[in-house]
C-alpha positions as CSV (number, residue, x, y, z in Angstrom):
1,M,-64.1,-3.8,-44.7
2,I,-64.5,-0.2,-45.6
3,A,-66.3,0.6,-42.4
4,L,-63.4,-1.1,-40.4
5,V,-60.7,1.0,-42.2
6,A,-62.8,4.1,-41.6
7,R,-63.2,3.4,-37.9
8,T,-59.5,2.6,-37.7
9,L,-58.5,5.9,-39.5
10,G,-60.9,7.8,-37.2
11,L,-59.3,6.4,-34.1
12,L,-55.8,7.2,-35.4
13,M,-57.0,10.8,-36.0
14,L,-58.5,11.1,-32.6
15,C,-55.2,9.9,-31.1
16,A,-53.2,12.4,-33.1
17,V,-55.4,15.1,-31.8
18,A,-55.4,14.1,-28.3
19,A,-51.6,13.4,-28.0
20,P,-49.9,15.9,-25.8
21,A,-47.4,18.3,-27.4
22,F,-43.9,17.9,-26.4
23,G,-42.1,21.0,-25.2
24,L,-39.0,22.5,-26.7
25,Q,-35.7,22.7,-24.8
26,V,-32.6,24.8,-24.8
27,T,-29.4,24.5,-22.7
28,L,-27.7,27.7,-21.6
29,N,-24.2,28.0,-20.4
30,P,-23.4,30.8,-18.0
31,V,-22.5,34.1,-19.6
32,A,-20.9,35.4,-16.4
33,F,-19.6,33.8,-13.2
34,N,-17.3,34.5,-10.2
35,T,-16.5,33.3,-6.7
36,M,-16.5,35.7,-3.8
37,Y,-14.2,35.1,-0.7
38,E,-15.3,36.4,2.7
39,D,-11.8,36.2,4.3
40,N,-10.1,37.8,1.2
41,P,-12.8,40.4,0.3
42,T,-10.8,41.9,-2.6
43,R,-10.1,38.6,-4.3
44,A,-11.9,37.0,-7.2
45,S,-11.6,34.2,-9.8
46,G,-13.6,35.4,-12.8
47,Q,-11.6,33.4,-15.4
48,S,-11.0,30.3,-13.4
49,T,-12.0,26.8,-14.5
50,S,-13.6,26.1,-11.1
51,L,-16.1,27.8,-8.7
52,F,-15.9,27.4,-4.9
53,L,-18.8,27.2,-2.6
54,G,-19.2,26.9,1.2
55,P,-16.8,27.3,4.1
56,I,-13.1,26.4,4.2
57,A,-11.3,25.0,7.3
58,S,-11.3,28.3,9.1
59,G,-15.0,28.6,8.6
60,S,-14.8,31.5,6.0
61,P,-17.3,31.0,3.3
62,R,-17.2,31.2,-0.4
63,R,-20.2,32.2,-2.6
64,I,-20.9,31.7,-6.3
65,L,-22.3,34.2,-8.8
66,L,-24.0,32.8,-12.0
67,R,-25.8,34.7,-14.7
68,F,-27.4,33.1,-17.8
69,D,-28.9,34.8,-20.9
70,P,-32.2,33.5,-22.2
71,A,-32.4,35.8,-25.1
72,S,-32.2,32.8,-27.4
73,L,-35.7,31.8,-26.5
74,P,-38.5,32.8,-28.9
75,P,-40.3,36.0,-27.9
76,T,-43.5,34.1,-27.5
77,A,-42.0,31.2,-25.5
78,V,-43.8,30.2,-22.2
79,I,-41.2,28.7,-19.9
80,T,-42.4,25.6,-18.2
81,S,-39.4,24.1,-16.5
82,V,-35.9,25.3,-15.5
83,R,-33.2,22.9,-14.1
84,L,-29.7,23.9,-13.0
85,R,-26.9,21.4,-13.6
86,L,-23.8,21.5,-11.6
87,S,-20.7,19.3,-11.6
88,I,-18.8,18.8,-8.4
89,N,-15.1,17.7,-8.7
90,R,-14.1,18.0,-5.0
91,A,-15.9,18.0,-1.6
92,A,-14.0,18.9,1.6
93,S,-13.8,16.4,4.5
94,G,-16.5,18.2,6.5
95,S,-19.1,17.7,3.8
96,D,-22.3,15.8,4.7
97,V,-25.0,14.0,2.8
98,T,-27.4,16.6,4.2
99,D,-25.5,19.6,2.7
100,T,-27.8,21.7,0.7
101,I,-27.4,24.8,-1.4
102,A,-29.7,27.8,-1.9
103,G,-29.9,29.9,-5.0
104,H,-31.1,33.5,-4.5
105,R,-32.1,36.0,-7.3
106,L,-29.6,38.8,-7.2
107,L,-30.9,42.4,-7.0
108,A,-27.8,44.3,-8.5
109,S,-25.4,43.9,-11.4
110,W,-22.0,42.6,-11.0
111,G,-18.8,41.9,-13.0
112,Q,-16.5,39.2,-14.3
113,G,-13.0,40.4,-14.8
114,T,-9.7,38.7,-15.8
115,A,-8.6,37.3,-12.4
116,V,-7.5,33.7,-12.5
117,G,-7.4,32.1,-9.1
118,P,-5.3,29.0,-8.2
119,G,-6.8,25.5,-8.1
120,G,-6.8,25.5,-4.2
121,G,-9.9,27.9,-4.1
122,N,-8.4,31.0,-2.4
123,G,-8.8,33.2,-5.5
124,T,-6.4,36.0,-6.5
125,Q,-6.4,39.8,-6.4
126,A,-9.5,40.9,-8.3
127,S,-8.9,42.6,-11.7
128,P,-10.9,45.7,-12.7
129,G,-14.5,44.9,-13.0
130,D,-14.4,41.6,-11.0
131,A,-17.2,41.0,-8.4
132,T,-15.7,40.5,-4.9
133,W,-17.2,40.1,-1.3
134,L,-17.3,43.8,-1.0
135,A,-17.7,45.1,-4.5
136,R,-20.0,44.5,-7.4
137,F,-17.3,46.0,-9.7
138,H,-13.9,46.1,-8.3
139,N,-11.9,49.3,-9.4
140,S,-13.6,49.7,-12.7
141,P,-12.2,51.6,-14.4
142,P,-8.9,50.8,-12.6
143,T,-8.3,54.4,-11.3
144,T,-11.8,54.7,-9.8
145,P,-13.2,53.5,-6.5
146,S,-15.0,50.2,-6.5
147,T,-18.7,50.0,-6.9
148,L,-19.8,48.3,-3.6
149,W,-22.6,46.0,-2.7
150,A,-25.1,47.5,-0.4
151,Q,-24.4,44.5,1.8
152,P,-21.0,42.6,1.8
153,G,-21.5,39.2,0.3
154,G,-24.0,40.3,-2.2
155,D,-27.4,42.0,-2.6
156,F,-30.1,39.3,-3.1
157,N,-33.7,38.3,-2.5
158,A,-33.9,36.8,1.0
159,T,-36.3,34.0,-0.2
160,P,-34.4,31.4,-2.2
161,S,-35.4,30.5,-5.7
162,Y,-34.4,26.9,-5.1
163,L,-33.0,24.7,-2.4
164,A,-31.2,21.4,-3.2
165,A,-29.1,18.7,-1.6
166,M,-25.6,18.5,-2.8
167,G,-24.3,15.5,-0.8
168,I,-20.6,14.6,-0.3
169,A,-19.7,12.8,-3.6
170,S,-18.3,14.2,-6.7
171,G,-20.3,14.1,-9.8
172,T,-23.2,15.9,-11.6
173,R,-26.3,17.2,-9.8
174,T,-29.4,18.3,-11.8
175,L,-31.6,20.5,-9.5
176,A,-35.3,20.1,-10.0
177,S,-37.3,22.9,-11.4
178,T,-39.2,25.2,-9.1
179,P,-41.9,27.9,-9.9
180,A,-39.5,30.6,-8.6
181,M,-36.8,29.5,-11.1
182,V,-39.2,29.6,-13.9
183,A,-40.4,33.0,-12.8
184,D,-36.8,34.3,-12.5
185,V,-35.8,33.1,-16.1
186,Q,-39.1,34.3,-17.6
187,S,-38.5,37.8,-16.1
188,W,-34.8,37.8,-17.4
189,R,-36.1,37.1,-20.9
190,T,-38.7,39.9,-20.8
191,N,-36.5,42.4,-18.8
192,P,-32.9,41.8,-19.7
193,A,-31.8,44.9,-17.9
194,G,-33.0,43.2,-14.7
195,N,-31.1,40.0,-15.3
196,H,-28.4,39.9,-12.5
197,G,-28.6,36.1,-12.2
198,W,-28.3,34.1,-8.9
199,I,-26.0,33.9,-6.0
200,V,-25.5,30.3,-4.7
201,I,-24.9,30.0,-1.1
202,A,-24.0,26.7,0.9
203,P,-24.5,26.3,4.7
204,E,-21.9,28.7,6.4
205,G,-20.6,27.6,9.6
206,P,-17.5,26.0,11.3
207,D,-17.6,22.7,9.3
208,F,-15.0,22.4,6.5
209,S,-17.5,21.6,3.7
210,Q,-16.3,23.6,0.8
211,K,-17.2,22.2,-2.7
212,S,-15.3,22.9,-6.0
213,L,-17.5,23.0,-9.1
214,R,-16.3,22.8,-12.7
215,V,-17.3,25.9,-14.6
216,D,-17.8,23.8,-17.8
217,G,-20.1,21.6,-15.9
218,V,-22.6,24.4,-15.0
219,S,-25.7,24.7,-17.3
220,L,-29.3,25.7,-17.4
221,I,-31.8,23.5,-19.0
222,V,-34.9,25.5,-20.0
223,E,-38.0,23.8,-21.4
224,Y,-40.7,26.0,-23.1
225,E,-43.8,25.8,-25.2
């Protein structure tokens, strides 16, 4: 009997040692966001409750800027997974099940001002500090010229950090982690000055496939060890 108990305890201890450790997780909300409007290059919507992505009926695209701050992660954290969660509340009539989005790492800083665009997705006149299609910081301070992007529409890494299908239905999408997403967030944690976030771009063409996303439905799920 004593031998049986000893063997049982030994097996339990072995299982405890061999069991994989579960990673930790934190959910980050964006610390900055904005929508850029190609056909209205001095408009923004830095304080709106929605973000707009893709082309409107005229074919003019909208692009989204997002930035997250991973400073809450422990200094020794090793990031193992990064998933982006987005909530679509409207999809235009030209949307298709094959519609995808691409997230590119931004190469320059940008701003979020006080502009509140209307619900229709056309934005409003940018306030000082807002990012627009032309400017990283619109008239900031108000009496000074804008700080422009090197390229209209944003300065970003040509290779996307993630590609994902968005489809045509409203609802929440959670984008699968990629090695590039993990590398981006890890670099933002170790080098906060280089954290400019991502620009999110949808297919841009003649199809009316604009999507409206809820700001309060955007989050970044980071797993680490």
